[in-house]
ROLO-439944 format. One record per atom (N, C-alpha, C): residue in three letters; atom name; x, y, z. Coordinates in nm, 4 decimals. Layout:
NODE     r    a         c1         c2         c3
NODE   ALA   CA          X          Y          Z
...
end
This chain:
NODE     r    a         c1         c2         c3
NODE   MET    N    -6.9835    -4.8979    -2.1139
NODE   MET   CA    -7.0356    -4.8813    -1.9619
NODE   MET    C    -7.1485    -4.9616    -1.9552
NODE   HIS    N    -7.1308    -5.0507    -1.8597
NODE   HIS   CA    -7.2419    -5.1135    -1.8293
NODE   HIS    C    -7.3728    -5.0739    -1.7025
NODE   ASP    N    -7.4840    -5.0460    -1.7441
NODE   ASP   CA    -7.5710    -4.9814    -1.6646
NODE   ASP    C    -7.6915    -5.0835    -1.5838
NODE   GLY    N    -7.6507    -5.1953    -1.6150
NODE   GLY   CA    -7.7407    -5.3044    -1.5356
NODE   GLY    C    -7.8626    -5.3485    -1.6521
NODE   THR    N    -7.8771    -5.2662    -1.7584
NODE   THR   CA    -7.9708    -5.3154    -1.8541
NODE   THR    C    -7.9006    -5.4496    -1.9317
NODE   PRO    N    -7.9774    -5.5259    -1.9901
NODE   PRO   CA    -7.9390    -5.6350    -2.0404
NODE   PRO    C    -7.8635    -5.6358    -2.1669
NODE   CYS    N    -7.7549    -5.6968    -2.1931
NODE   CYS   CA    -7.6643    -5.6731    -2.3070
NODE   CYS    C    -7.7470    -5.6951    -2.4169
NODE   ALA    N    -7.6373    -5.7108    -2.5141
NODE   ALA   CA    -7.6900    -5.7180    -2.6942
NODE   ALA    C    -7.7330    -5.8682    -2.6931
NODE   ARG    N    -7.6977    -5.9540    -2.6066
NODE   ARG   CA    -7.7409    -6.0870    -2.6096
NODE   ARG    C    -7.8589    -6.1229    -2.5275
NODE   GLY    N    -7.9165    -5.9964    -2.4458
NODE   GLY   CA    -8.0280    -6.0339    -2.3646
NODE   GLY    C    -7.9780    -6.1027    -2.2286
NODE   PHE    N    -7.8849    -6.0773    -2.1587
NODE   PHE   CA    -7.8368    -6.1260    -2.0612
NODE   PHE    C    -7.7725    -6.0349    -1.9633
NODE   SER    N    -7.8043    -6.0315    -1.8320
NODE   SER   CA    -7.7632    -5.9196    -1.7208
NODE   SER    C    -7.6500    -6.0140    -1.6285
NODE   TYR    N    -7.5756    -5.9304    -1.6047
NODE   TYR   CA    -7.4603    -5.9887    -1.5013
NODE   TYR    C    -7.4917    -5.9712    -1.3703
NODE   ARG    N    -7.6135    -5.8924    -1.3328
NODE   ARG   CA    -7.6142    -5.8808    -1.1888
NODE   ARG    C    -7.6502    -5.9737    -1.1167
NODE   LEU    N    -7.7594    -6.0603    -1.1820
NODE   LEU   CA    -7.7945    -6.1850    -1.0922
NODE   LEU    C    -7.7083    -6.2784    -1.0883
NODE   PRO    N    -7.6412    -6.3286    -1.1735
NODE   PRO   CA    -7.5087    -6.4290    -1.1594
NODE   PRO    C    -7.3928    -6.3833    -1.0634
NODE   LEU    N    -7.3790    -6.2812    -1.0548
NODE   LEU   CA    -7.2815    -6.2211    -0.9457
NODE   LEU    C    -7.3266    -6.1931    -0.8252
NODE   ALA    N    -7.4576    -6.1743    -0.7952
NODE   ALA   CA    -7.5152    -6.1718    -0.6966
NODE   ALA    C    -7.5461    -6.3252    -0.6323
NODE   LEU    N    -7.5397    -6.4089    -0.7018
NODE   LEU   CA    -7.5817    -6.5828    -0.6927
NODE   LEU    C    -7.4240    -6.6139    -0.6244
NODE   LEU    N    -7.3148    -6.5663    -0.7079
NODE   LEU   CA    -7.1943    -6.6062    -0.6714
NODE   LEU    C    -7.1576    -6.5474    -0.5460
NODE   ALA    N    -7.1630    -6.4193    -0.5195
NODE   ALA   CA    -7.1311    -6.3564    -0.3865
NODE   ALA    C    -7.1943    -6.4389    -0.2763
NODE   LEU    N    -7.3176    -6.4569    -0.3042
NODE   LEU   CA    -7.3988    -6.5387    -0.1834
NODE   LEU    C    -7.3424    -6.6505    -0.1624
NODE   GLY    N    -7.2908    -6.7290    -0.2472
NODE   GLY   CA    -7.2161    -6.8816    -0.2284
NODE   GLY    C    -7.0940    -6.8804    -0.1777
NODE   VAL    N    -7.0182    -6.7686    -0.2243
NODE   VAL   CA    -6.8777    -6.7271    -0.1673
NODE   VAL    C    -6.8816    -6.7025     0.0017
NODE   LEU    N    -6.9908    -6.6202    -0.0033
NODE   LEU   CA    -6.9839    -6.5617     0.1469
NODE   LEU    C    -7.0648    -6.6257     0.2531
NODE   GLN    N    -7.1253    -6.7364     0.1989
NODE   GLN   CA    -7.1974    -6.7941     0.2822
NODE   GLN    C    -7.1185    -6.8782     0.3930
NODE   ALA    N    -7.1649    -6.8387     0.5275
NODE   ALA   CA    -7.0846    -6.8938     0.6504
NODE   ALA    C    -7.0970    -7.0459     0.6501
NODE   PRO    N    -6.9946    -7.1218     0.6950
NODE   PRO   CA    -6.9886    -7.2474     0.7139
NODE   PRO    C    -7.0828    -7.3137     0.8258
NODE   SER    N    -7.1252    -7.4180     0.8362
NODE   SER   CA    -7.1902    -7.4709     0.9063
NODE   SER    C    -7.1237    -7.4824     1.0362
NODE   ALA    N    -7.1964    -7.4469     1.1777
NODE   ALA   CA    -7.1326    -7.4281     1.2988
NODE   ALA    C    -7.2009    -7.5456     1.3909
NODE   PHE    N    -7.1279    -7.6228     1.4624
NODE   PHE   CA    -7.1905    -7.7467     1.5654
NODE   PHE    C    -7.1434    -7.6955     1.6938
NODE   ALA    N    -7.2319    -7.6898     1.7882
NODE   ALA   CA    -7.1770    -7.6622     1.9076
NODE   ALA    C    -7.2623    -7.7442     2.0249
NODE   TYR    N    -7.2115    -7.7535     2.1140
NODE   TYR   CA    -7.2483    -7.8281     2.2482
NODE   TYR    C    -7.2517    -7.7483     2.3655
NODE   ILE    N    -7.4068    -7.7648     2.4349
NODE   ILE   CA    -7.4169    -7.6658     2.5245
NODE   ILE    C    -7.4189    -7.7772     2.6739
NODE   ASP    N    -7.3419    -7.7578     2.7461
NODE   ASP   CA    -7.3224    -7.8254     2.8674
NODE   ASP    C    -7.4774    -7.8108     2.9444
NODE   PRO    N    -7.5296    -7.9249     3.0019
NODE   PRO   CA    -7.6474    -7.9426     3.0509
NODE   PRO    C    -7.6355    -7.8755     3.1807
NODE   ASN    N    -7.5314    -7.8552     3.2621
NODE   ASN   CA    -7.5043    -7.7990     3.3740
NODE   ASN    C    -7.4718    -7.6438     3.3675
NODE   SER    N    -7.4871    -7.5910     3.2282
NODE   SER   CA    -7.4694    -7.4445     3.2262
NODE   SER    C    -7.5613    -7.3472     3.2805
NODE   ALA    N    -7.6955    -7.4159     3.3003
NODE   ALA   CA    -7.7806    -7.3288     3.3663
NODE   ALA    C    -7.7761    -7.3149     3.5075
NODE   GLY    N    -7.6892    -7.3670     3.5759
NODE   GLY   CA    -7.6420    -7.3676     3.7051
NODE   GLY    C    -7.5757    -7.2423     3.7620
NODE   PRO    N    -7.4906    -7.2057     3.6891
NODE   PRO   CA    -7.4151    -7.0695     3.6949
NODE   PRO    C    -7.4867    -6.9413     3.6580
NODE   LEU    N    -7.5620    -6.9818     3.5454
NODE   LEU   CA    -7.6403    -6.8787     3.4893
NODE   LEU    C    -7.7533    -6.8243     3.6126
NODE   SER    N    -7.8162    -6.9451     3.6631
NODE   SER   CA    -7.9433    -6.9115     3.7639
NODE   SER    C    -7.8682    -6.8556     3.8797
NODE   GLN    N    -7.7591    -6.8726     3.9254
NODE   GLN   CA    -7.6741    -6.8326     4.0347
NODE   GLN    C    -7.6439    -6.6590     4.0241
NODE   MET    N    -7.6391    -6.6316     3.8953
NODE   MET   CA    -7.6201    -6.4888     3.8466
NODE   MET    C    -7.7402    -6.4208     3.8529
NODE   LEU    N    -7.8195    -6.4558     3.7855
NODE   LEU   CA    -7.9743    -6.4005     3.7569
NODE   LEU    C    -8.0633    -6.3819     3.8509
NODE   PHE    N    -8.0497    -6.4921     3.9568
NODE   PHE   CA    -8.1604    -6.4876     4.0644
NODE   PHE    C    -8.1281    -6.3567     4.1499
NODE   PRO    N    -8.0122    -6.3363     4.2081
NODE   PRO   CA    -7.9809    -6.2031     4.3049
NODE   PRO    C    -8.0490    -6.0972     4.2222
NODE   LEU    N    -8.0197    -6.0801     4.0894
NODE   LEU   CA    -8.0373    -5.9675     4.0041
NODE   LEU    C    -8.2005    -5.9574     4.0050
NODE   LEU    N    -8.2713    -6.0627     3.9961
NODE   LEU   CA    -8.4078    -6.0644     3.9837
NODE   LEU    C    -8.4985    -6.0191     4.1233
NODE   ILE    N    -8.4168    -6.0686     4.2229
NODE   ILE   CA    -8.4506    -6.0296     4.3799
NODE   ILE    C    -8.4418    -5.8821     4.3889
NODE   ALA    N    -8.3360    -5.8267     4.3416
NODE   ALA   CA    -8.2918    -5.6875     4.3443
NODE   ALA    C    -8.3880    -5.5933     4.2632
NODE   ILE    N    -8.4191    -5.6561     4.1435
NODE   ILE   CA    -8.5305    -5.5608     4.0543
NODE   ILE    C    -8.6896    -5.5765     4.1455
NODE   ALA    N    -8.7132    -5.6942     4.1816
NODE   ALA   CA    -8.8446    -5.7262     4.2531
NODE   ALA    C    -8.8330    -5.6166     4.3696
NODE   SER    N    -8.7416    -5.6038     4.4404
NODE   SER   CA    -8.7322    -5.5262     4.5780
NODE   SER    C    -8.7437    -5.3639     4.5447
NODE   VAL    N    -8.6784    -5.3325     4.4107
NODE   VAL   CA    -8.6962    -5.2023     4.3868
NODE   VAL    C    -8.8517    -5.1528     4.3270
NODE   LEU    N    -8.8883    -5.2581     4.2461
NODE   LEU   CA    -9.0288    -5.2409     4.2102
NODE   LEU    C    -9.1189    -5.2414     4.3427
NODE   ALA    N    -9.0889    -5.3113     4.4129
NODE   ALA   CA    -9.1941    -5.3231     4.5492
NODE   ALA    C    -9.1743    -5.1826     4.6284
NODE   ALA    N    -9.0573    -5.1211     4.6206
NODE   ALA   CA    -9.0470    -5.0233     4.7021
NODE   ALA    C    -9.1108    -4.8894     4.6185
NODE   MET    N    -9.0777    -4.9188     4.4872
NODE   MET   CA    -9.1534    -4.7734     4.4039
NODE   MET    C    -9.3018    -4.8011     4.3848
NODE   ARG    N    -9.3421    -4.9055     4.4183
NODE   ARG   CA    -9.4783    -4.9328     4.4206
NODE   ARG    C    -9.5641    -4.8408     4.5555
NODE   ARG    N    -9.4885    -4.8850     4.6566
NODE   ARG   CA    -9.5200    -4.8077     4.7833
NODE   ARG    C    -9.5432    -4.6759     4.7839
NODE   ILE    N    -9.4256    -4.6075     4.6902
NODE   ILE   CA    -9.3972    -4.4520     4.6914
NODE   ILE    C    -9.4916    -4.3993     4.5937
NODE   ILE    N    -9.5082    -4.4788     4.4932
NODE   ILE   CA    -9.6066    -4.4477     4.3932
NODE   ILE    C    -9.7695    -4.4192     4.4502
NODE   ARG    N    -9.7934    -4.5564     4.5515
NODE   ARG   CA    -9.9275    -4.5478     4.6036
NODE   ARG    C    -9.9266    -4.4255     4.7244
NODE   GLN    N    -9.8248    -4.4078     4.7787
NODE   GLN   CA    -9.8579    -4.2892     4.8674
NODE   GLN    C    -9.8642    -4.1427     4.7934
NODE   SER    N    -9.7996    -4.1524     4.6745
NODE   SER   CA    -9.8099    -4.0127     4.6208
NODE   SER    C    -9.9455    -4.0039     4.5705
NODE   TRP    N   -10.0087    -4.1230     4.4975
NODE   TRP   CA   -10.1359    -4.1134     4.4649
NODE   TRP    C   -10.2172    -4.0801     4.5775
NODE   LEU    N   -10.1960    -4.1295     4.6848
NODE   LEU   CA   -10.3186    -4.0812     4.8004
NODE   LEU    C   -10.3009    -3.9653     4.8333
NODE   ARG    N   -10.1735    -3.8827     4.8338
NODE   ARG   CA   -10.1725    -3.7694     4.8568
NODE   ARG    C   -10.2293    -3.6676     4.7509
NODE   VAL    N   -10.2238    -3.7018     4.6418
NODE   VAL   CA   -10.3207    -3.6229     4.5159
NODE   VAL    C   -10.4410    -3.6416     4.5648
NODE   TYR    N   -10.4925    -3.7681     4.5883
NODE   TYR   CA   -10.6440    -3.7835     4.6066
NODE   TYR    C   -10.6800    -3.7202     4.7241
NODE   ARG    N   -10.6294    -3.7050     4.8501
NODE   ARG   CA   -10.6721    -3.6466     4.9596
NODE   ARG    C   -10.6704    -3.5151     4.9667
NODE   ALA    N   -10.5477    -3.4584     4.8814
NODE   ALA   CA   -10.5569    -3.2997     4.8179
NODE   ALA    C   -10.6838    -3.2541     4.7220
NODE   THR    N   -10.7141    -3.3205     4.6367
NODE   THR   CA   -10.8081    -3.3114     4.5405
NODE   THR    C   -10.9502    -3.3133     4.6241
NODE   ALA    N   -10.9546    -3.4069     4.7035
NODE   ALA   CA   -11.0917    -3.4381     4.7630
NODE   ALA    C   -11.1072    -3.3244     4.8871
NODE   ALA    N   -10.9926    -3.2657     4.9464
NODE   ALA   CA   -11.0148    -3.1376     5.0191
NODE   ALA    C   -11.0650    -3.0192     4.9436
NODE   ILE    N   -10.9922    -3.0002     4.8388
NODE   ILE   CA   -11.0417    -2.8768     4.7547
NODE   ILE    C   -11.1691    -2.8931     4.6862
NODE   LEU    N   -11.2053    -3.0227     4.6481
NODE   LEU   CA   -11.3531    -3.0345     4.6112
NODE   LEU    C   -11.4727    -3.0061     4.7522
NODE   ARG    N   -11.4349    -3.0690     4.8656
NODE   ARG   CA   -11.5322    -3.0342     4.9715
NODE   ARG    C   -11.5258    -2.9148     5.0209
NODE   HIS    N   -11.3862    -2.8083     4.9997
NODE   HIS   CA   -11.3817    -2.6896     5.0387
NODE   HIS    C   -11.4782    -2.6102     4.9494
NODE   ALA    N   -11.4782    -2.6615     4.8019
NODE   ALA   CA   -11.5293    -2.5486     4.7083
NODE   ALA    C   -11.7200    -2.5807     4.7208
NODE   ILE    N   -11.7421    -2.7280     4.7492
NODE   ILE   CA   -11.8841    -2.7487     4.7594
NODE   ILE    C   -11.9390    -2.6873     4.8822
NODE   GLY    N   -11.8630    -2.6542     4.9876
NODE   GLY   CA   -11.8756    -2.6343     5.1139
NODE   GLY    C   -11.9460    -2.4447     5.0955
NODE   ARG    N   -11.8580    -2.3909     5.0343
NODE   ARG   CA   -11.8912    -2.2524     4.9742
NODE   ARG    C   -12.0127    -2.2521     4.8916
NODE   GLY    N   -12.0635    -2.3242     4.8184
NODE   GLY   CA   -12.1791    -2.3304     4.7327
NODE   GLY    C   -12.1021    -2.3238     4.5710
NODE   GLU    N   -11.9676    -2.3301     4.5530
NODE   GLU   CA   -11.9212    -2.3421     4.4458
NODE   GLU    C   -11.9441    -2.4615     4.3471
NODE   SER    N   -11.9292    -2.4255     4.2192
NODE   SER   CA   -11.9301    -2.5674     4.1627
NODE   SER    C   -11.7838    -2.6133     4.1473
NODE   PRO    N   -11.7704    -2.7408     4.1677
NODE   PRO   CA   -11.6414    -2.7874     4.1819
NODE   PRO    C   -11.5719    -2.7867     4.0356
NODE   MET    N   -11.6403    -2.7837     3.9390
NODE   MET   CA   -11.5825    -2.7892     3.7934
NODE   MET    C   -11.6015    -2.6634     3.7377
NODE   PRO    N   -11.5092    -2.6141     3.6614
NODE   PRO   CA   -11.4876    -2.4923     3.6331
NODE   PRO    C   -11.6048    -2.4662     3.4936
end
């Protein structure tokens, strides 16, 4: 049984087998041609998608701004009420 230790001659079979496997399993060279006009259809598909994403972000920005404004106004009202009664606004 071989456990990966060097055999009596001081030679291990793991390295040559690994190199042979890398040589056999290596992918052959591939050459490809990219058409210069292939960017046209790609941009026609991606541009409407980018417009839709930008529109959603603009709508979300407006909603987030309004939500924070409500939180700000509610916090300011609570603090004004607490200060008006002479209490410390901080616990």
